[in-house]
C-alpha positions in Angstrom: 8.2 -32.7 -33.5 6.8 -29.5 -35.1 6.8 -27.8 -31.7 10.5 -28.5 -31.1 11.8 -27.6 -34.6 11.4 -23.7 -34.4 13.2 -23.6 -31.1 15.9 -25.8 -32.4 16.3 -23.6 -35.5 16.6 -20.5 -33.5 18.9 -22.0 -30.9 22.1 -20.1 -30.1 25.5 -21.7 -29.5 24.9 -21.3 -25.8 21.7 -23.1 -26.0 23.3 -26.0 -27.9 26.3 -26.3 -25.6 24.2 -26.3 -22.4 21.7 -28.7 -24.0 18.7 -26.6 -23.1 17.0 -25.9 -26.4 13.5 -24.5 -25.8 13.8 -24.9 -22.0 15.1 -21.6 -20.8 15.5 -21.2 -17.1 16.1 -18.0 -15.1 19.2 -19.4 -13.3 20.8 -20.6 -16.6 20.1 -17.4 -18.4 21.4 -15.3 -15.5 24.6 -17.3 -15.4 25.1 -16.8 -19.2 24.5 -13.1 -18.9 27.0 -12.7 -16.0 29.5 -14.8 -18.0 29.1 -12.5 -20.9 29.7 -9.4 -18.8 32.7 -11.1 -17.2 34.2 -11.8 -20.6 33.7 -8.2 -21.6 35.5 -7.2 -18.4 38.5 -9.4 -19.2 38.8 -8.3 -22.8 38.6 -4.7 -21.8 41.9 -5.1 -20.0 43.5 -6.3 -23.2 44.2 -2.7 -24.2 46.6 -0.3 -25.8 46.2 3.1 -24.0 45.4 5.8 -26.5 43.8 9.2 -26.3 40.9 9.8 -26.6 39.8 6.1 -27.1 42.0 3.1 -26.1 42.3 0.1 -28.4 40.8 -2.9 -26.5 39.5 -6.4 -27.1 35.9 -5.2 -26.3 34.7 -5.3 -29.9 35.6 -9.0 -30.1 33.8 -9.5 -26.8 30.7 -7.9 -28.1 30.7 -10.2 -31.2 31.4 -13.4 -29.1 28.8 -12.5 -26.4 26.1 -11.5 -28.9 26.6 -14.3 -31.4 26.8 -16.9 -28.6 24.0 -15.8 -26.3 21.4 -14.4 -28.6 19.6 -11.1 -28.8 18.1 -10.7 -25.3 20.8 -12.3 -23.3 23.6 -10.7 -25.3 22.1 -7.2 -25.0 21.4 -7.8 -21.3 25.0 -8.9 -20.7 26.3 -5.6 -22.1 23.7 -3.7 -20.0 25.0 -5.5 -16.9 28.6 -4.8 -17.9 27.9 -1.0 -18.3 25.9 -0.8 -15.0 28.6 -2.7 -13.1 31.2 -0.2 -14.5 29.1 2.8 -13.4 28.6 1.2 -10.0 32.4 1.5 -9.5 33.7 -1.9 -10.5 37.1 -1.5 -12.4 35.8 -3.4 -15.5 36.5 -0.8 -18.1 39.8 -0.4 -20.0 42.6 0.4 -17.7 40.6 -1.0 -14.7 38.5 2.1 -14.7 34.9 2.4 -13.4 32.5 4.6 -11.5 30.0 7.4 -12.4 33.0 9.5 -13.6 33.1 7.2 -16.6 30.2 9.0 -18.0 32.5 12.0 -18.6 34.9 9.8 -20.5 35.2 10.5 -24.2 35.1 6.8 -24.9 32.0 5.9 -22.8 29.7 6.3 -25.8 31.2 3.2 -27.3 30.3 1.3 -24.1 26.7 2.4 -24.6 26.9 1.4 -28.2 28.0 -2.1 -27.3 24.5 -2.9 -26.0 22.6 -2.6 -29.4 25.6 -4.1 -31.1 25.5 -7.2 -29.0 21.7 -7.4 -29.4 22.0 -7.2 -33.2 24.7 -9.8 -33.2 22.4 -12.1 -31.1 19.5 -11.4 -33.5 21.7 -12.5 -36.5 22.8 -15.6 -34.6 19.2 -16.5 -34.0 18.8 -16.4 -37.8 21.8 -18.7 -38.2 24.3 -16.1 -39.4 26.9 -17.6 -37.1 27.0 -21.0 -38.7 29.2 -20.3 -41.8 32.3 -18.3 -42.2 30.8 -16.1 -44.9 27.7 -15.1 -43.0 29.5 -14.8 -39.6 32.0 -12.5 -41.2 29.2 -10.4 -42.7 27.5 -10.3 -39.2 30.8 -9.2 -37.7 31.3 -6.4 -40.2 27.7 -5.1 -39.7 27.8 -5.4 -35.9 31.2 -3.7 -35.7 29.7 -0.5 -37.2 27.0 -0.1 -34.5 29.2 1.2 -31.6 30.6 3.9 -33.8 27.0 5.3 -34.4 26.9 6.2 -30.7 30.5 6.4 -29.8 31.7 8.9 -32.4 29.0 11.6 -31.6 29.6 11.1 -27.9 33.3 11.5 -28.5 32.7 14.7 -30.6 30.6 16.2 -27.8 33.3 15.3 -25.3 36.1 16.8 -27.4 34.0 20.0 -28.0 33.6 20.3 -24.2 37.3 19.9 -23.7 37.9 22.7 -26.2 40.3 23.6 -29.0 43.3 23.2 -26.7 42.7 19.5 -26.9 41.2 18.7 -30.3 43.3 21.2 -32.1 46.3 21.9 -29.9 47.0 18.2 -28.8 45.4 16.3 -31.6 46.2 18.6 -34.5 42.6 18.5 -35.9 41.0 21.4 -37.7 37.5 20.6 -36.4 35.9 18.5 -33.6 34.5 16.1 -36.2 37.9 15.6 -37.8 39.3 14.9 -34.3 36.5 12.5 -33.5 37.1 10.5 -36.7 40.8 10.5 -36.3 40.6 9.5 -32.6 37.5 7.3 -32.7 37.3 5.7 -36.1 40.6 5.5 -38.1 42.7 3.6 -35.5 40.0 0.9 -35.1 39.3 0.0 -38.7 42.0 -2.7 -39.1 41.5 -4.1 -35.6 37.7 -4.3 -36.1 38.2 -6.3 -39.3 40.7 -8.6 -37.5 38.2 -9.2 -34.7 35.4 -9.9 -37.1 37.6 -12.5 -38.9 38.4 -14.1 -35.5 34.7 -14.4 -34.6 33.9 -15.7 -38.2 36.5 -18.4 -37.8 35.8 -19.5 -34.2 32.0 -19.7 -34.1 31.4 -21.7 -37.3 34.2 -24.0 -36.1 32.4 -24.7 -32.8 29.1 -25.2 -34.7 30.9 -27.7 -36.9 31.9 -29.7 -33.8 28.3 -29.6 -32.5 27.0 -30.9 -35.8 29.5 -33.7 -35.8 28.5 -34.7 -32.3 24.8 -34.6 -33.4 25.5 -36.9 -36.3 27.1 -39.4 -34.0 
């Protein structure tokens, strides 16, 4: 029993739902990773076109993928998602894809999704996804991570585009102001809403799992 307990305690929701606690298989993990990347692709198309960064459902996808799959599979799912996008598959917002995406002002956020999903998975493995309070805290923390890469990437991109864009079109007095106005401010409320959704959904599913266990 002592050999099973640690694996059971660290089990993610995906482990519990597939009934494979402590018995990871390559095929199952690959299927979960691909499913996570596919979910990201679908939520990316739930978007509101904006310049320089569109509003999408991707942040919610990062939370769901990471908190459900765990650190390694969650992070890897986002790596697969980014590589598939760069390979040319139209999986980014607006059905975009290809190596030209690297020049996009918003691609830094896609890169930032990888450590964000891994962090979400790490917190899930420490049971942060099992109550509304801790899941909401996890969502708030994880939501910050993509900005740490996305905003500097956006600032560099806007600087490359020149004052005609960040001042003339966006009305900002500096590149940093434009990056914050275009890459942070519009996403604060939406990020909070997505964190709340994840904080309500995942503990609810865990509640169903616990009730099934009790029976």
